[in-house]
Backbone bond lengths (Angstrom), bond angles and torsions (degrees), N, CA, C in turn:
res aa  C-N    CA-C-N  psi(-1)  N-CA   C-N-CA  omega(-1)  CA-C   N-CA-C  phi
1 X - - - 1.454 - - 1.511 107.93 -
2 X 1.361 115.85 128.77 1.446 120.65 -176.81 1.516 109.18 -134.25
3 X 1.310 117.07 133.04 1.457 120.47 174.97 1.510 109.57 -133.48
4 X 1.338 116.64 128.45 1.452 120.70 -172.44 1.530 110.26 -137.74
5 X 1.331 119.04 109.03 1.444 121.01 172.36 1.520 109.20 -84.33
6 X 1.321 115.94 -172.45 1.460 119.38 -178.99 1.519 111.28 -58.87
7 X 1.333 117.83 -40.80 1.453 120.39 -173.32 1.524 113.46 -116.86
8 X 1.313 118.44 2.06 1.461 120.24 -176.66 1.519 110.21 -138.26
9 X 1.311 115.75 138.69 1.460 121.21 176.42 1.517 108.99 -121.58
10 X 1.312 116.14 139.65 1.460 122.15 178.32 1.514 108.92 -136.98
11 X 1.323 117.25 124.59 1.452 120.97 177.45 1.517 109.15 -143.66
12 X 1.325 116.27 130.65 1.453 121.88 178.41 1.524 109.47 -119.04
13 X 1.333 116.18 135.40 1.456 122.46 179.42 1.524 109.15 -115.48
14 X 1.324 116.26 133.78 1.471 120.09 179.56 1.526 110.94 -82.74
15 X 1.323 117.68 130.67 1.469 120.17 177.53 1.524 111.56 -84.50
16 X 1.319 114.97 65.10 1.467 120.75 -179.07 1.524 112.21 -105.25
17 X 1.322 116.54 2.06 1.460 121.25 179.01 1.513 108.81 -175.14
18 X 1.321 116.00 176.21 1.454 121.07 179.40 1.528 109.97 -77.26
19 X 1.330 116.78 139.76 1.459 120.51 178.66 1.529 110.42 -64.72
20 X 1.328 115.24 146.43 1.466 121.77 -171.88 1.524 111.90 -117.31
21 X 1.327 113.90 171.43 1.459 120.07 173.71 1.525 110.06 -58.62
22 X 1.317 117.17 -36.31 1.458 120.67 177.21 1.512 111.47 -61.85
23 X 1.338 118.09 -42.60 1.457 121.38 176.49 1.523 111.22 -60.83
24 X 1.335 115.91 -40.56 1.458 120.33 -178.42 1.530 111.25 -65.20
25 X 1.330 116.41 -51.89 1.458 120.45 -174.29 1.523 112.42 -74.72
26 X 1.332 116.99 -35.08 1.456 119.97 -175.52 1.505 114.78 -87.70
27 X 1.348 117.98 -24.18 1.461 119.57 -174.18 1.524 113.36 -133.33
28 X 1.328 117.57 -55.05 1.462 119.95 -169.94 1.525 112.72 -66.87
29 X 1.325 117.24 -43.47 1.461 119.42 -179.61 1.528 111.11 -64.45
30 X 1.357 120.02 -44.78 1.471 119.19 175.08 1.520 112.65 -62.67
31 X 1.341 117.69 -36.54 1.459 120.35 177.80 1.524 110.47 -61.75
32 X 1.322 116.84 -43.86 1.460 120.82 -179.33 1.526 111.00 -64.77
33 X 1.323 116.69 -37.52 1.468 120.54 -177.60 1.523 111.54 -69.80
34 X 1.342 117.53 -29.25 1.463 121.17 -174.30 1.524 113.24 -105.67
35 X 1.311 118.16 5.23 1.460 120.63 -171.67 1.529 112.78 -70.39
36 X 1.329 113.76 154.89 1.455 123.09 172.15 1.526 106.35 -156.69
37 X 1.323 117.61 -179.83 1.462 120.62 -172.75 1.521 112.41 -59.82
38 X 1.326 117.44 -30.07 1.461 119.69 -176.69 1.520 112.32 -92.14
39 X 1.331 117.09 24.43 1.469 122.39 170.76 1.526 107.74 -95.34
40 X 1.322 116.73 127.77 1.459 122.39 178.90 1.520 108.26 -114.79
41 X 1.327 116.38 110.36 1.452 121.58 -178.25 1.528 108.32 -116.77
42 X 1.336 115.64 120.74 1.456 119.32 -172.55 1.511 114.37 -126.10
43 X 1.310 114.01 164.07 1.461 123.21 175.62 1.520 107.10 -104.16
44 X 1.332 116.61 113.53 1.461 122.33 -172.82 1.523 110.30 -85.90
45 X 1.327 116.25 67.17 1.461 119.72 -177.06 1.523 112.30 -66.15
46 X 1.326 117.93 -29.70 1.469 119.83 178.67 1.525 111.16 -66.74
47 X 1.325 117.26 -33.90 1.465 120.35 178.70 1.527 111.69 -70.34
48 X 1.316 117.34 -18.11 1.466 120.55 179.43 1.523 112.32 -80.36
49 X 1.338 116.89 -0.60 1.459 120.59 -175.52 1.524 112.90 -106.39
50 X 1.322 117.97 13.29 1.461 120.07 -178.95 1.520 112.41 -79.36
51 X 1.328 116.73 -12.41 1.460 122.17 175.18 1.525 107.55 -129.85
52 X 1.326 116.72 169.11 1.462 120.68 -179.22 1.527 109.53 -54.74
53 X 1.318 116.31 133.84 1.450 120.09 -177.38 1.518 110.19 -143.53
54 X 1.310 115.35 158.65 1.463 123.14 176.88 1.529 107.49 -96.39
55 X 1.328 118.59 115.47 1.469 120.34 -177.47 1.522 113.63 -54.47
56 X 1.323 116.83 -41.21 1.470 119.29 -179.39 1.522 110.58 -65.24
57 X 1.327 117.23 -40.06 1.470 120.74 178.77 1.526 110.54 -66.64
58 X 1.327 117.30 -41.73 1.460 120.67 178.06 1.527 110.29 -59.86
59 X 1.319 115.71 -44.32 1.464 120.66 179.94 1.534 110.72 -63.01
60 X 1.334 115.83 -44.30 1.463 120.08 -178.21 1.527 111.48 -67.17
61 X 1.336 117.17 -43.19 1.458 120.39 179.42 1.520 111.66 -65.91
62 X 1.326 116.93 -36.53 1.471 120.34 178.39 1.522 110.11 -64.89
63 X 1.333 116.62 -42.41 1.461 120.28 178.63 1.522 110.94 -65.02
64 X 1.331 116.51 -43.54 1.460 120.51 179.02 1.520 110.55 -61.59
65 X 1.330 117.15 -45.29 1.453 120.73 -178.70 1.524 111.17 -65.32
66 X 1.325 116.49 -40.63 1.464 120.30 178.80 1.524 110.51 -59.02
67 X 1.305 116.10 -42.20 1.460 121.01 -179.42 1.520 110.86 -69.77
68 X 1.326 117.24 -40.50 1.463 121.04 -179.71 1.532 112.14 -66.20
69 X 1.323 117.92 -36.52 1.463 119.34 178.53 1.523 110.90 -62.14
70 X 1.314 116.13 -35.02 1.460 119.64 173.94 1.526 110.71 -72.18
71 X 1.314 116.52 -40.09 1.462 120.64 -176.42 1.527 112.35 -65.03
72 X 1.330 117.83 -29.94 1.464 119.80 179.44 1.520 111.87 -82.05
73 X 1.341 117.22 -3.53 1.456 119.92 173.09 1.506 116.06 101.50
74 X 1.333 118.60 29.54 1.459 121.49 -179.68 1.522 112.78 -94.86
75 X 1.323 117.20 24.51 1.455 120.14 -174.50 1.527 113.51 -69.50
76 X 1.345 118.77 -15.97 1.457 120.83 178.34 1.528 112.16 -87.99
77 X 1.320 117.60 1.58 1.461 122.80 178.51 1.527 109.60 -102.14
78 X 1.329 115.43 172.46 1.457 121.09 172.60 1.524 107.79 -91.03
79 X 1.324 116.41 111.25 1.462 122.30 -178.87 1.521 109.17 -102.55
80 X 1.343 116.09 137.78 1.467 118.65 -177.20 1.518 110.66 -154.73
81 X 1.313 114.72 161.72 1.460 122.39 172.55 1.521 106.84 -104.97
82 X 1.309 116.67 126.40 1.460 123.54 -173.11 1.526 113.05 -51.46
83 X 1.332 117.41 -45.88 1.459 120.45 -174.55 1.523 113.09 -67.71
84 X 1.342 117.29 -13.73 1.463 120.65 179.41 1.526 112.66 -91.92
85 X 1.333 115.37 5.43 1.464 120.82 175.54 1.524 106.32 -119.49
86 X 1.338 117.66 90.97 1.467 121.12 -171.61 1.519 114.57 -56.49
87 X 1.307 118.06 -23.09 1.463 119.97 -178.60 1.521 112.21 -58.70
88 X 1.328 117.95 -29.39 1.468 120.26 -179.93 1.530 110.19 -61.10
89 X 1.332 116.90 -46.15 1.469 120.25 179.96 1.526 111.06 -71.80
90 X 1.317 117.00 -39.78 1.462 120.38 -177.28 1.524 111.14 -64.36
91 X 1.328 116.46 -45.90 1.459 118.10 179.54 1.520 110.96 -70.25
92 X 1.324 117.64 -32.67 1.463 120.20 178.40 1.521 110.73 -57.58
93 X 1.349 116.82 -40.33 1.469 118.57 179.55 1.524 110.97 -67.45
94 X 1.324 117.72 -40.56 1.461 119.23 177.85 1.525 110.75 -62.23
95 X 1.320 116.13 -34.46 1.465 119.24 177.64 1.524 111.68 -75.61
96 X 1.340 117.65 -29.31 1.473 119.56 171.50 1.522 109.84 -61.00
97 X 1.318 115.99 -33.77 1.462 120.63 179.11 1.529 111.81 -78.89
98 X 1.307 116.27 -1.51 1.459 122.46 178.18 1.525 111.27 -110.24
99 X 1.331 116.40 -28.35 1.465 121.46 -177.21 1.526 111.06 -77.99
100 X 1.331 115.80 158.67 1.462 122.64 176.96 1.535 109.54 -108.74
101 X 1.315 115.76 148.95 1.462 119.20 179.93 1.527 111.24 -62.18
102 X 1.316 116.66 -33.40 1.461 119.19 178.40 1.514 112.17 -59.80
103 X 1.335 116.18 -36.72 1.460 120.11 179.18 1.526 110.82 -68.01
104 X 1.336 115.73 -45.81 1.461 119.39 -177.38 1.526 111.29 -70.47
105 X 1.333 117.20 -30.20 1.465 120.28 176.05 1.525 112.27 -61.48
106 X 1.328 116.16 -28.13 1.464 120.18 -176.03 1.526 113.10 -88.99
107 X 1.325 117.97 -5.81 1.465 119.64 -177.71 1.529 110.34 -68.95
108 X 1.323 115.67 136.92 1.462 121.65 -170.14 1.522 113.10 -58.82
109 X 1.324 117.37 -47.11 1.470 119.97 -175.83 1.521 110.83 -58.39
110 X 1.331 116.92 -43.96 1.468 120.06 -179.63 1.528 110.75 -68.48
111 X 1.320 116.86 -41.50 1.455 119.97 -179.54 1.522 111.20 -61.77
112 X 1.336 116.48 -41.05 1.467 120.30 -174.56 1.519 113.75 -84.92
113 X 1.333 117.92 -31.12 1.459 120.13 -170.90 1.520 115.20 -114.96
114 X 1.330 117.89 -17.10 1.451 117.05 -171.35 1.501 117.96 -130.52
115 X 1.310 118.73 -24.92 1.457 120.37 -174.42 1.527 111.03 -62.45
116 X 1.316 116.06 130.06 1.456 121.68 177.95 1.513 114.81 81.02
117 X 1.337 117.70 1.82 1.463 121.64 179.36 1.527 108.22 -104.19
118 X 1.328 116.35 116.54 1.466 120.07 -173.74 1.528 113.27 -61.52
119 X 1.322 117.37 -28.11 1.461 120.53 -177.18 1.531 113.44 -88.77
120 X 1.332 116.87 6.40 1.462 119.81 178.75 1.517 110.32 -64.05
121 X 1.329 115.65 131.98 1.463 119.67 178.01 1.530 110.13 -71.92
122 X 1.318 115.73 141.46 1.464 120.63 177.76 1.525 110.29 -57.90
123 X 1.330 116.73 -31.59 1.458 120.32 -178.25 1.526 112.50 -63.49
124 X 1.340 118.38 -28.73 1.451 120.22 176.65 1.526 110.30 -66.32
125 X 1.326 115.83 -31.46 1.459 122.10 179.05 1.532 111.19 -75.39
126 X 1.335 116.24 -40.38 1.461 120.07 -172.52 1.521 114.68 -97.81
127 X 1.345 118.06 -7.65 1.463 118.19 -173.53 1.526 113.95 -60.55
128 X 1.355 120.93 -24.73 1.468 117.73 176.08 1.527 113.16 -59.65
129 X 1.344 117.18 -27.49 1.468 118.09 176.75 1.529 110.41 -73.81
130 X 1.330 117.57 -31.21 1.460 120.12 174.13 1.526 110.09 -67.52
131 X 1.323 116.76 -39.87 1.458 119.84 177.35 1.523 110.66 -63.85
132 X 1.332 116.13 -38.67 1.464 119.68 176.63 1.525 110.42 -63.65
133 X 1.329 116.78 -40.15 1.466 120.49 177.77 1.517 110.67 -63.63
134 X 1.339 116.88 -40.89 1.468 121.21 177.85 1.525 110.92 -53.19
135 X 1.325 115.59 -40.19 1.466 120.36 -177.66 1.523 111.24 -78.96
136 X 1.335 117.29 -51.78 1.460 121.36 -169.90 1.522 112.72 -67.99
137 X 1.319 117.88 -26.66 1.464 120.46 179.67 1.521 112.21 -61.39
138 X 1.335 117.10 -27.21 1.463 120.38 -174.69 1.531 112.69 -103.10
139 X 1.335 116.26 4.90 1.461 123.60 174.57 1.534 114.02 49.10
140 X 1.315 117.54 51.45 1.471 119.03 175.73 1.523 110.15 -72.52
141 X 1.311 115.61 152.73 1.461 120.77 177.46 1.517 111.74 -94.32
142 X 1.336 116.73 -27.55 1.455 121.59 178.23 1.515 109.38 -135.31
143 X 1.333 115.54 148.80 1.460 121.55 177.20 1.522 108.45 -128.00
144 X 1.331 117.56 101.07 1.470 119.17 174.91 1.530 110.19 -70.73
145 X 1.315 117.51 126.91 1.465 120.78 -177.74 1.518 110.43 -140.31
146 X 1.323 114.64 155.32 1.449 121.67 168.07 1.515 108.68 -92.66
147 X 1.309 116.29 177.33 1.461 120.07 -177.77 1.516 112.56 -60.70
148 X 1.354 117.48 -30.33 1.456 119.95 -175.93 1.523 112.74 -71.56
149 X 1.329 117.80 -17.25 1.465 120.83 -179.58 1.528 113.19 -113.51
150 X 1.308 117.14 -2.07 1.471 119.49 -175.93 1.528 111.79 -58.86
151 X 1.319 117.26 -41.91 1.463 119.97 -177.94 1.525 111.60 -60.25
152 X 1.348 116.38 -38.45 1.463 119.71 -179.42 1.528 111.05 -67.06
153 X 1.310 117.06 -39.28 1.460 119.42 -179.13 1.527 110.40 -73.15
154 X 1.326 117.31 -34.20 1.463 119.82 174.95 1.526 110.49 -62.23
155 X 1.340 117.26 -40.12 1.460 120.15 176.08 1.534 110.23 -65.22
156 X 1.324 116.54 -42.03 1.468 120.21 177.91 1.521 110.73 -56.64
157 X 1.313 116.84 -45.19 1.464 120.82 178.23 1.525 111.02 -62.07
158 X 1.322 117.29 -44.17 1.472 121.02 -179.77 1.526 110.85 -61.13
159 X 1.335 116.22 -43.51 1.466 119.85 -179.28 1.522 111.08 -66.76
160 X 1.330 116.98 -41.20 1.462 119.98 179.18 1.528 111.05 -63.47
161 X 1.329 116.43 -44.47 1.460 120.33 179.34 1.524 111.21 -62.76
162 X 1.335 116.82 -43.91 1.463 120.55 -179.33 1.521 111.33 -66.09
163 X 1.333 116.31 -42.90 1.466 120.12 179.28 1.527 110.07 -62.32
164 X 1.324 117.21 -47.07 1.461 120.62 -179.43 1.526 111.60 -62.57
165 X 1.308 116.27 -39.42 1.460 120.85 -179.34 1.531 110.86 -67.80
166 X 1.327 116.63 -34.61 1.464 120.97 -175.67 1.519 112.85 -87.47
167 X 1.338 116.39 -39.13 1.469 119.88 -170.03 1.521 114.35 -119.27
168 X 1.324 117.93 -1.45 1.457 119.63 -179.11 1.523 111.37 112.58
169 X 1.326 116.42 164.45 1.470 121.78 -173.78 1.530 112.64 -75.84
170 X 1.314 115.80 84.82 1.465 121.74 -178.42 1.529 111.46 -96.39
171 X 1.324 116.65 -46.19 1.462 120.89 -169.94 1.526 112.61 -102.66
172 X 1.321 115.28 145.80 1.451 121.44 164.85 1.524 107.33 -76.33
173 X 1.320 116.91 126.67 1.467 120.51 179.45 1.526 107.29 -87.57
174 X 1.340 117.72 109.34 1.469 119.59 -173.77 1.523 112.16 -74.58
175 X 1.313 114.49 144.44 1.459 120.50 173.52 1.530 108.68 -86.81
176 X 1.323 115.71 146.53 1.470 120.93 176.91 1.529 108.74 -84.90
177 X 1.311 115.41 129.88 1.459 121.32 179.86 1.524 108.31 -125.91
178 X 1.319 116.35 131.89 1.459 120.79 178.52 1.522 108.72 -104.03
179 X 1.334 118.24 101.43 1.461 120.99 -177.25 1.523 111.23 -77.62
180 X 1.312 117.92 166.30 1.473 120.51 174.26 1.526 109.72 -58.99
181 X 1.317 116.66 145.08 1.461 120.37 -179.07 1.521 110.60 -63.19
182 X 1.328 116.22 134.65 1.451 120.98 177.05 1.521 110.37 -86.21
183 X 1.317 115.08 -173.86 1.469 119.68 178.53 1.524 109.61 -60.21
184 X 1.305 116.40 132.06 1.460 121.22 -178.95 1.524 107.93 -122.52
185 X 1.313 115.34 104.82 1.462 121.19 -177.46 1.523 108.86 -92.29
186 X 1.321 116.40 127.86 1.454 121.36 -177.23 1.523 110.19 -98.05
187 X 1.326 115.54 162.84 1.455 121.58 178.21 1.525 110.63 -62.51
188 X 1.321 115.88 140.90 1.462 119.79 177.68 1.527 111.64 -69.53
189 X 1.320 117.14 -29.30 1.468 120.62 -177.95 1.518 112.90 -93.70
190 X 1.331 117.41 -18.91 1.460 122.03 176.85 1.523 107.76 -142.93
191 X 1.337 117.55 83.81 1.465 121.04 -173.41 1.518 114.75 -68.69
192 X 1.334 117.55 3.93 1.463 119.73 172.88 1.518 111.05 -94.04
193 X 1.342 117.42 -4.59 1.459 122.21 -179.56 1.522 110.02 -118.95
194 X 1.316 115.61 146.51 1.456 121.38 -179.27 1.523 110.93 -68.19
195 X 1.331 116.59 141.61 1.465 121.14 174.20 1.523 107.81 -71.11
196 X 1.338 116.43 112.25 1.458 120.10 -175.74 1.509 112.90 -123.68
197 X 1.333 115.43 154.85 1.460 119.44 -176.74 1.514 112.78 -81.03
198 X 1.350 118.79 -9.52 1.456 120.62 -176.78 1.520 113.31 -123.44
199 X 1.317 118.18 11.29 1.454 119.61 -174.70 1.512 115.44 -81.40
200 X 1.325 118.32 -10.74 1.456 120.85 -178.62 1.521 113.55 79.54
201 X 1.349 117.15 5.84 1.456 121.76 -178.37 1.529 109.33 -98.16
202 X 1.339 117.05 67.04 1.459 120.47 -174.99 1.527 111.83 -63.07
203 X 1.331 117.58 -34.56 1.461 120.49 -178.09 1.519 111.71 -66.03
204 X 1.312 117.70 -29.50 1.452 121.21 -178.26 1.516 113.78 -99.37
205 X 1.323 116.63 5.41 1.465 121.52 -175.23 1.520 110.67 -118.89
206 X 1.319 116.59 128.23 1.458 121.33 173.93 1.523 107.65 -95.46
207 X 1.316 116.12 115.45 1.456 120.80 178.47 1.525 109.67 -88.44
208 X 1.320 116.69 151.84 1.456 120.68 -174.67 1.521 113.20 -62.62
209 X 1.323 116.71 -24.21 1.463 119.45 -179.33 1.529 112.65 -103.07
210 X 1.318 117.28 11.54 1.466 119.65 175.18 1.527 110.15 -64.47
211 X 1.336 118.60 129.95 1.473 120.05 175.95 1.522 110.65 -70.58
212 X 1.334 117.45 163.37 1.474 121.07 -175.55 1.519 114.30 -54.35
213 X 1.348 118.80 -39.40 1.457 119.33 -178.11 1.520 111.59 -66.72
214 X 1.331 116.75 -32.26 1.468 120.10 177.77 1.527 110.10 -71.85
215 X 1.332 116.26 -41.15 1.467 119.85 176.64 1.525 109.76 -59.53
216 X 1.326 116.39 -44.98 1.467 120.95 -178.65 1.532 110.54 -61.00
217 X 1.325 116.70 -43.55 1.464 119.89 -179.00 1.527 111.33 -64.87
218 X 1.322 117.08 -42.66 1.457 120.17 -178.47 1.525 111.65 -67.06
219 X 1.319 116.33 -42.97 1.464 119.20 -179.55 1.524 110.27 -67.71
220 X 1.333 117.00 -37.64 1.467 119.76 -179.00 1.521 111.75 -63.18
221 X 1.325 116.65 -25.85 1.467 121.42 -179.02 1.525 112.57 -98.19
222 X 1.321 117.17 6.40 1.459 120.85 -178.50 1.523 110.88 -61.81
223 X 1.312 115.52 142.41 1.462 122.08 179.02 1.524 109.64 -68.29
224 X 1.320 116.47 132.49 1.467 121.06 172.00 1.531 107.07 -123.37
225 X 1.321 118.03 -114.53 1.464 121.73 174.83 1.529 107.54 -165.91
226 X 1.326 116.89 -174.46 1.468 120.77 -174.36 1.526 113.40 -93.41
227 X 1.323 116.69 3.52 1.463 120.58 -178.60 1.533 110.18 -70.40
228 X 1.311 117.40 128.15 1.467 121.14 178.56 1.527 111.63 -124.44
229 X 1.322 116.07 18.39 1.452 120.01 -178.52 1.519 112.49 -71.42
230 X 1.326 115.53 174.19 1.459 121.14 -177.69 1.519 112.21 -63.24
231 X 1.352 116.18 -27.33 1.465 119.81 179.76 1.528 111.52 -108.04
232 X 1.327 116.68 31.43 1.464 120.37 -177.88 1.528 111.50 -62.86
233 X 1.324 117.16 -35.13 1.469 120.39 -178.89 1.522 108.32 -87.34
234 X 1.330 115.05 87.51 1.464 120.48 -179.82 1.527 109.17 -149.56
235 X 1.305 115.24 155.18 1.458 120.97 179.16 1.525 110.74 -81.46
236 X 1.321 115.41 128.77 1.465 121.87 177.65 1.529 105.51 -161.62
237 X 1.319 116.12 91.15 1.469 120.90 -172.41 1.516 111.91 -56.97
238 X 1.312 118.87 -41.10 1.463 121.17 -177.59 1.522 111.55 -77.98
239 X 1.342 117.54 -45.82 1.453 120.24 -174.29 1.512 114.99 -88.66
240 X 1.350 118.28 -25.70 1.463 121.90 -176.48 1.533 109.08 -137.99
241 X 1.340 117.25 64.64 1.477 119.36 -175.09 1.519 113.80 -63.09
242 X 1.340 117.54 -36.43 1.452 120.09 -179.41 1.511 112.68 -67.21
243 X 1.321 115.94 -46.87 1.463 121.21 178.94 1.528 109.89 -64.25
244 X 1.326 116.21 -42.44 1.462 120.23 179.38 1.522 110.96 -60.63
245 X 1.324 116.89 -42.03 1.461 120.98 178.38 1.525 111.01 -60.65
246 X 1.332 117.09 -44.65 1.465 120.63 178.94 1.527 111.20 -63.53
247 X 1.322 117.17 -40.63 1.462 120.47 178.93 1.533 110.88 -64.07
248 X 1.335 116.66 -38.72 1.462 119.85 -179.60 1.527 111.11 -71.09
249 X 1.320 117.17 -37.27 1.463 120.12 175.58 1.520 110.03 -63.69
250 X 1.326 116.02 -43.73 1.463 121.32 179.70 1.528 110.67 -58.23
251 X 1.333 116.46 -47.58 1.463 120.19 -178.75 1.523 111.22 -66.32
252 X 1.337 117.11 -41.31 1.467 120.82 -178.11 1.516 111.30 -65.54
253 X 1.324 117.38 -27.46 1.465 121.23 179.87 1.527 112.34 -94.44
254 X 1.325 116.25 11.89 1.454 119.96 173.90 1.507 115.53 87.12
255 X 1.326 118.10 9.74 1.456 120.89 179.17 1.514 112.12 -91.35
256 X 1.308 116.10 176.01 1.465 121.77 -179.23 1.522 109.88 -132.48
257 X 1.339 114.89 141.64 1.467 120.64 177.88 1.514 112.00 -94.90
258 X 1.318 117.80 5.74 1.466 120.58 -179.43 1.531 110.66 -58.53
259 X 1.321 115.38 127.86 1.451 120.62 176.69 1.514 115.34 82.94
260 X 1.328 117.97 -1.52 1.467 120.69 -179.97 1.524 109.59 -84.36
261 X 1.316 116.82 124.26 1.467 120.41 -177.23 1.524 112.96 -123.07
262 X 1.329 117.99 -8.78 1.471 120.47 -179.72 1.518 109.56 -126.73
263 X 1.325 114.66 156.96 1.459 119.03 179.13 1.523 111.26 -66.75
264 X 1.322 117.04 -33.47 1.456 119.84 177.92 1.515 111.62 -61.77
265 X 1.324 116.29 -43.78 1.466 120.58 178.39 1.525 110.92 -66.41
266 X 1.331 115.76 -38.27 1.465 119.74 178.28 1.525 110.55 -62.90
267 X 1.317 117.11 -46.62 1.461 120.03 -178.60 1.529 111.59 -65.34
268 X 1.314 116.80 -35.85 1.468 119.71 177.41 1.519 110.39 -65.04
269 X 1.331 116.36 -41.21 1.464 120.37 179.40 1.525 111.06 -66.83
270 X 1.331 116.65 -40.26 1.469 120.54 178.48 1.525 109.95 -63.69
271 X 1.324 116.25 -44.35 1.466 120.08 178.84 1.526 111.11 -57.52
272 X 1.321 116.82 -48.89 1.463 120.63 -179.11 1.524 111.35 -60.76
273 X 1.331 116.49 -42.05 1.464 120.34 -177.69 1.527 111.51 -68.00
274 X 1.329 116.39 -41.79 1.470 119.91 -179.58 1.528 110.55 -67.68
275 X 1.309 117.32 -44.87 1.470 120.70 178.83 1.527 110.21 -59.53
276 X 1.343 117.01 -41.98 1.461 120.60 178.60 1.523 111.49 -65.49
277 X 1.326 116.79 -35.13 1.472 121.30 178.29 1.521 111.27 -67.78
278 X 1.331 116.61 -39.93 1.461 120.95 -174.37 1.526 113.61 -84.82
279 X 1.321 117.11 -22.38 1.466 119.87 -173.25 1.526 113.67 -57.31
280 X 1.337 120.76 -51.84 1.465 119.32 -179.95 1.522 112.80 -66.47
281 X 1.325 116.37 -34.29 1.465 120.20 177.67 1.529 110.19 -63.08
282 X 1.324 116.43 -45.95 1.465 120.23 -178.91 1.525 111.55 -66.66
283 X 1.328 116.66 -36.11 1.466 119.97 177.44 1.517 110.45 -63.86
284 X 1.336 115.65 -45.05 1.464 119.52 178.73 1.526 111.04 -65.71
285 X 1.330 116.99 -38.09 1.466 120.63 177.45 1.529 110.47 -59.17
286 X 1.312 116.92 -45.78 1.467 120.58 -179.62 1.533 110.81 -61.17
287 X 1.322 116.84 -40.21 1.464 120.37 178.12 1.518 111.06 -62.92
288 X 1.323 116.10 -44.33 1.467 120.58 -178.92 1.522 111.52 -69.69
289 X 1.343 116.63 -39.05 1.467 120.13 179.87 1.519 110.81 -62.41
290 X 1.331 116.85 -27.44 1.467 121.08 178.41 1.523 111.82 -82.21
291 X 1.331 116.89 -5.59 1.470 121.61 -179.66 1.527 108.80 -128.37
292 X 1.326 115.37 63.49 1.463 121.29 -175.40 1.522 111.70 -59.72
293 X 1.324 117.27 -32.17 1.462 120.42 -179.32 1.522 110.93 -62.57
294 X 1.339 116.44 -38.40 1.464 119.53 178.99 1.526 110.54 -66.63
295 X 1.329 116.38 -44.99 1.469 119.79 179.13 1.524 110.23 -59.12
296 X 1.327 116.95 -44.90 1.463 121.11 179.57 1.523 111.39 -61.13
297 X 1.328 116.28 -40.08 1.466 119.40 -178.21 1.527 111.10 -65.51
298 X 1.346 116.48 -37.04 1.463 120.05 178.43 1.526 110.26 -63.08
299 X 1.310 116.79 -44.46 1.468 120.40 -177.87 1.526 111.91 -75.35
300 X 1.314 117.69 -30.04 1.466 119.90 174.25 1.526 109.96 -64.54
301 X 1.331 115.96 -44.08 1.465 119.86 178.59 1.525 110.63 -65.18
302 X 1.331 116.55 -38.62 1.456 119.79 178.68 1.520 112.02 -64.76
303 X 1.313 116.91 -42.89 1.461 120.31 178.97 1.519 110.93 -63.49
304 X 1.329 116.71 -38.72 1.464 120.54 178.95 1.530 110.33 -62.85
305 X 1.329 116.91 -42.26 1.469 119.59 178.64 1.529 110.89 -66.78
306 X 1.332 116.90 -38.84 1.467 119.90 177.29 1.525 110.92 -62.15
307 X 1.322 116.74 -41.31 1.464 119.46 178.97 1.526 110.33 -63.12
308 X 1.318 116.50 -37.73 1.464 120.52 178.60 1.518 111.40 -66.48
309 X 1.335 116.63 -43.62 1.465 121.42 -177.07 1.529 111.53 -70.41
310 X 1.330 117.33 -38.50 1.469 120.47 -174.56 1.528 113.36 -86.07
311 X 1.326 117.89 -17.75 1.471 120.56 -175.97 1.526 112.98 -56.46
312 X 1.335 120.16 -46.59 1.474 118.83 -179.23 1.530 112.78 -62.83
313 X 1.320 117.33 -35.14 1.456 120.51 179.76 1.522 110.25 -67.58
314 X 1.328 116.24 -46.73 1.458 119.76 179.10 1.526 110.88 -63.49
315 X 1.322 117.26 -41.32 1.463 120.65 179.76 1.520 110.73 -62.33
316 X 1.324 117.05 -41.68 1.464 120.32 178.73 1.521 110.84 -64.63
317 X 1.337 116.78 -39.49 1.466 120.14 178.75 1.524 110.77 -66.72
318 X 1.332 116.90 -42.74 1.466 119.84 178.27 1.516 111.33 -62.65
319 X 1.317 116.53 -41.64 1.462 119.86 178.05 1.522 110.79 -64.75
320 X 1.309 116.26 -40.31 1.455 119.87 -178.54 1.521 113.08 -59.85
321 X 1.347 116.77 -40.04 1.472 119.43 -177.42 1.508 112.67 -87.31
322 X 1.353 117.28 -2.40 1.450 120.18 175.96 1.507 116.56 95.28
323 X 1.325 117.67 16.98 1.473 120.36 179.84 1.522 112.40 -85.13
324 X 1.327 117.06 -17.65 1.466 120.49 175.94 1.519 108.78 -136.91
């Protein structure tokens, strides 16, 4: 979930899996290039608890992600862990008191994963109000979203409008903005599906901390096709999705397909480009992982700034509903 007004950026990542090359090229690298002091980038650990989870794994993934966000160069932004900013939970409850069950019944995640299942966690039902709180606390004017998040932002707008109408003008009602599509890295084993950190497709996913030999093995096994003609190495999303995916990864990592005529040569070039892309990131990650106190201090400072920024919004909401 990402929300970006003219002068403020907010993006939260769920620690539900290891960050991937797709995350780097499609989100993290653009975030680093556009960052400034008023960028708030967080780890949405509370959102990772809507389904059964292993506490130790959640803790480990959160630590890994925190370190990686620094390693990719986001040190000029405000970095924080969601659960360390109590306003997110506090405002979420006030928004639960504003939302209707009919609205939450229609949310896609609940409809697809939880409706009619007795063991469904209540948090899966109510988490859209937490997502709305994540956005409204920072008063963004615009929220760039893809189709998969549009429903959540539409609910956020509805809740903000209803709250303001009932209790006074507390929230900025964000406009939905559809930005140009960013880099979209597909699975190496199924190039019709996005490379994701939680899909269970480890063979088709390059993780940011994969060592070079693992990257080489995964790329060598990437799906291509049976074409062996002189122009086999060409972009054709519909007819050659695997080859097209490799060509796009190669270009995004600074490589060139000039002179490549075989799939073997293409895969070798992709491997070299990806390893070169990940090498400095992994080196920096190792340095930061050895200095846990520094990483903690960065996130402590980020959480403190988030508490400062969100306090007036939460106070206004509490006053509006009559709690103060």
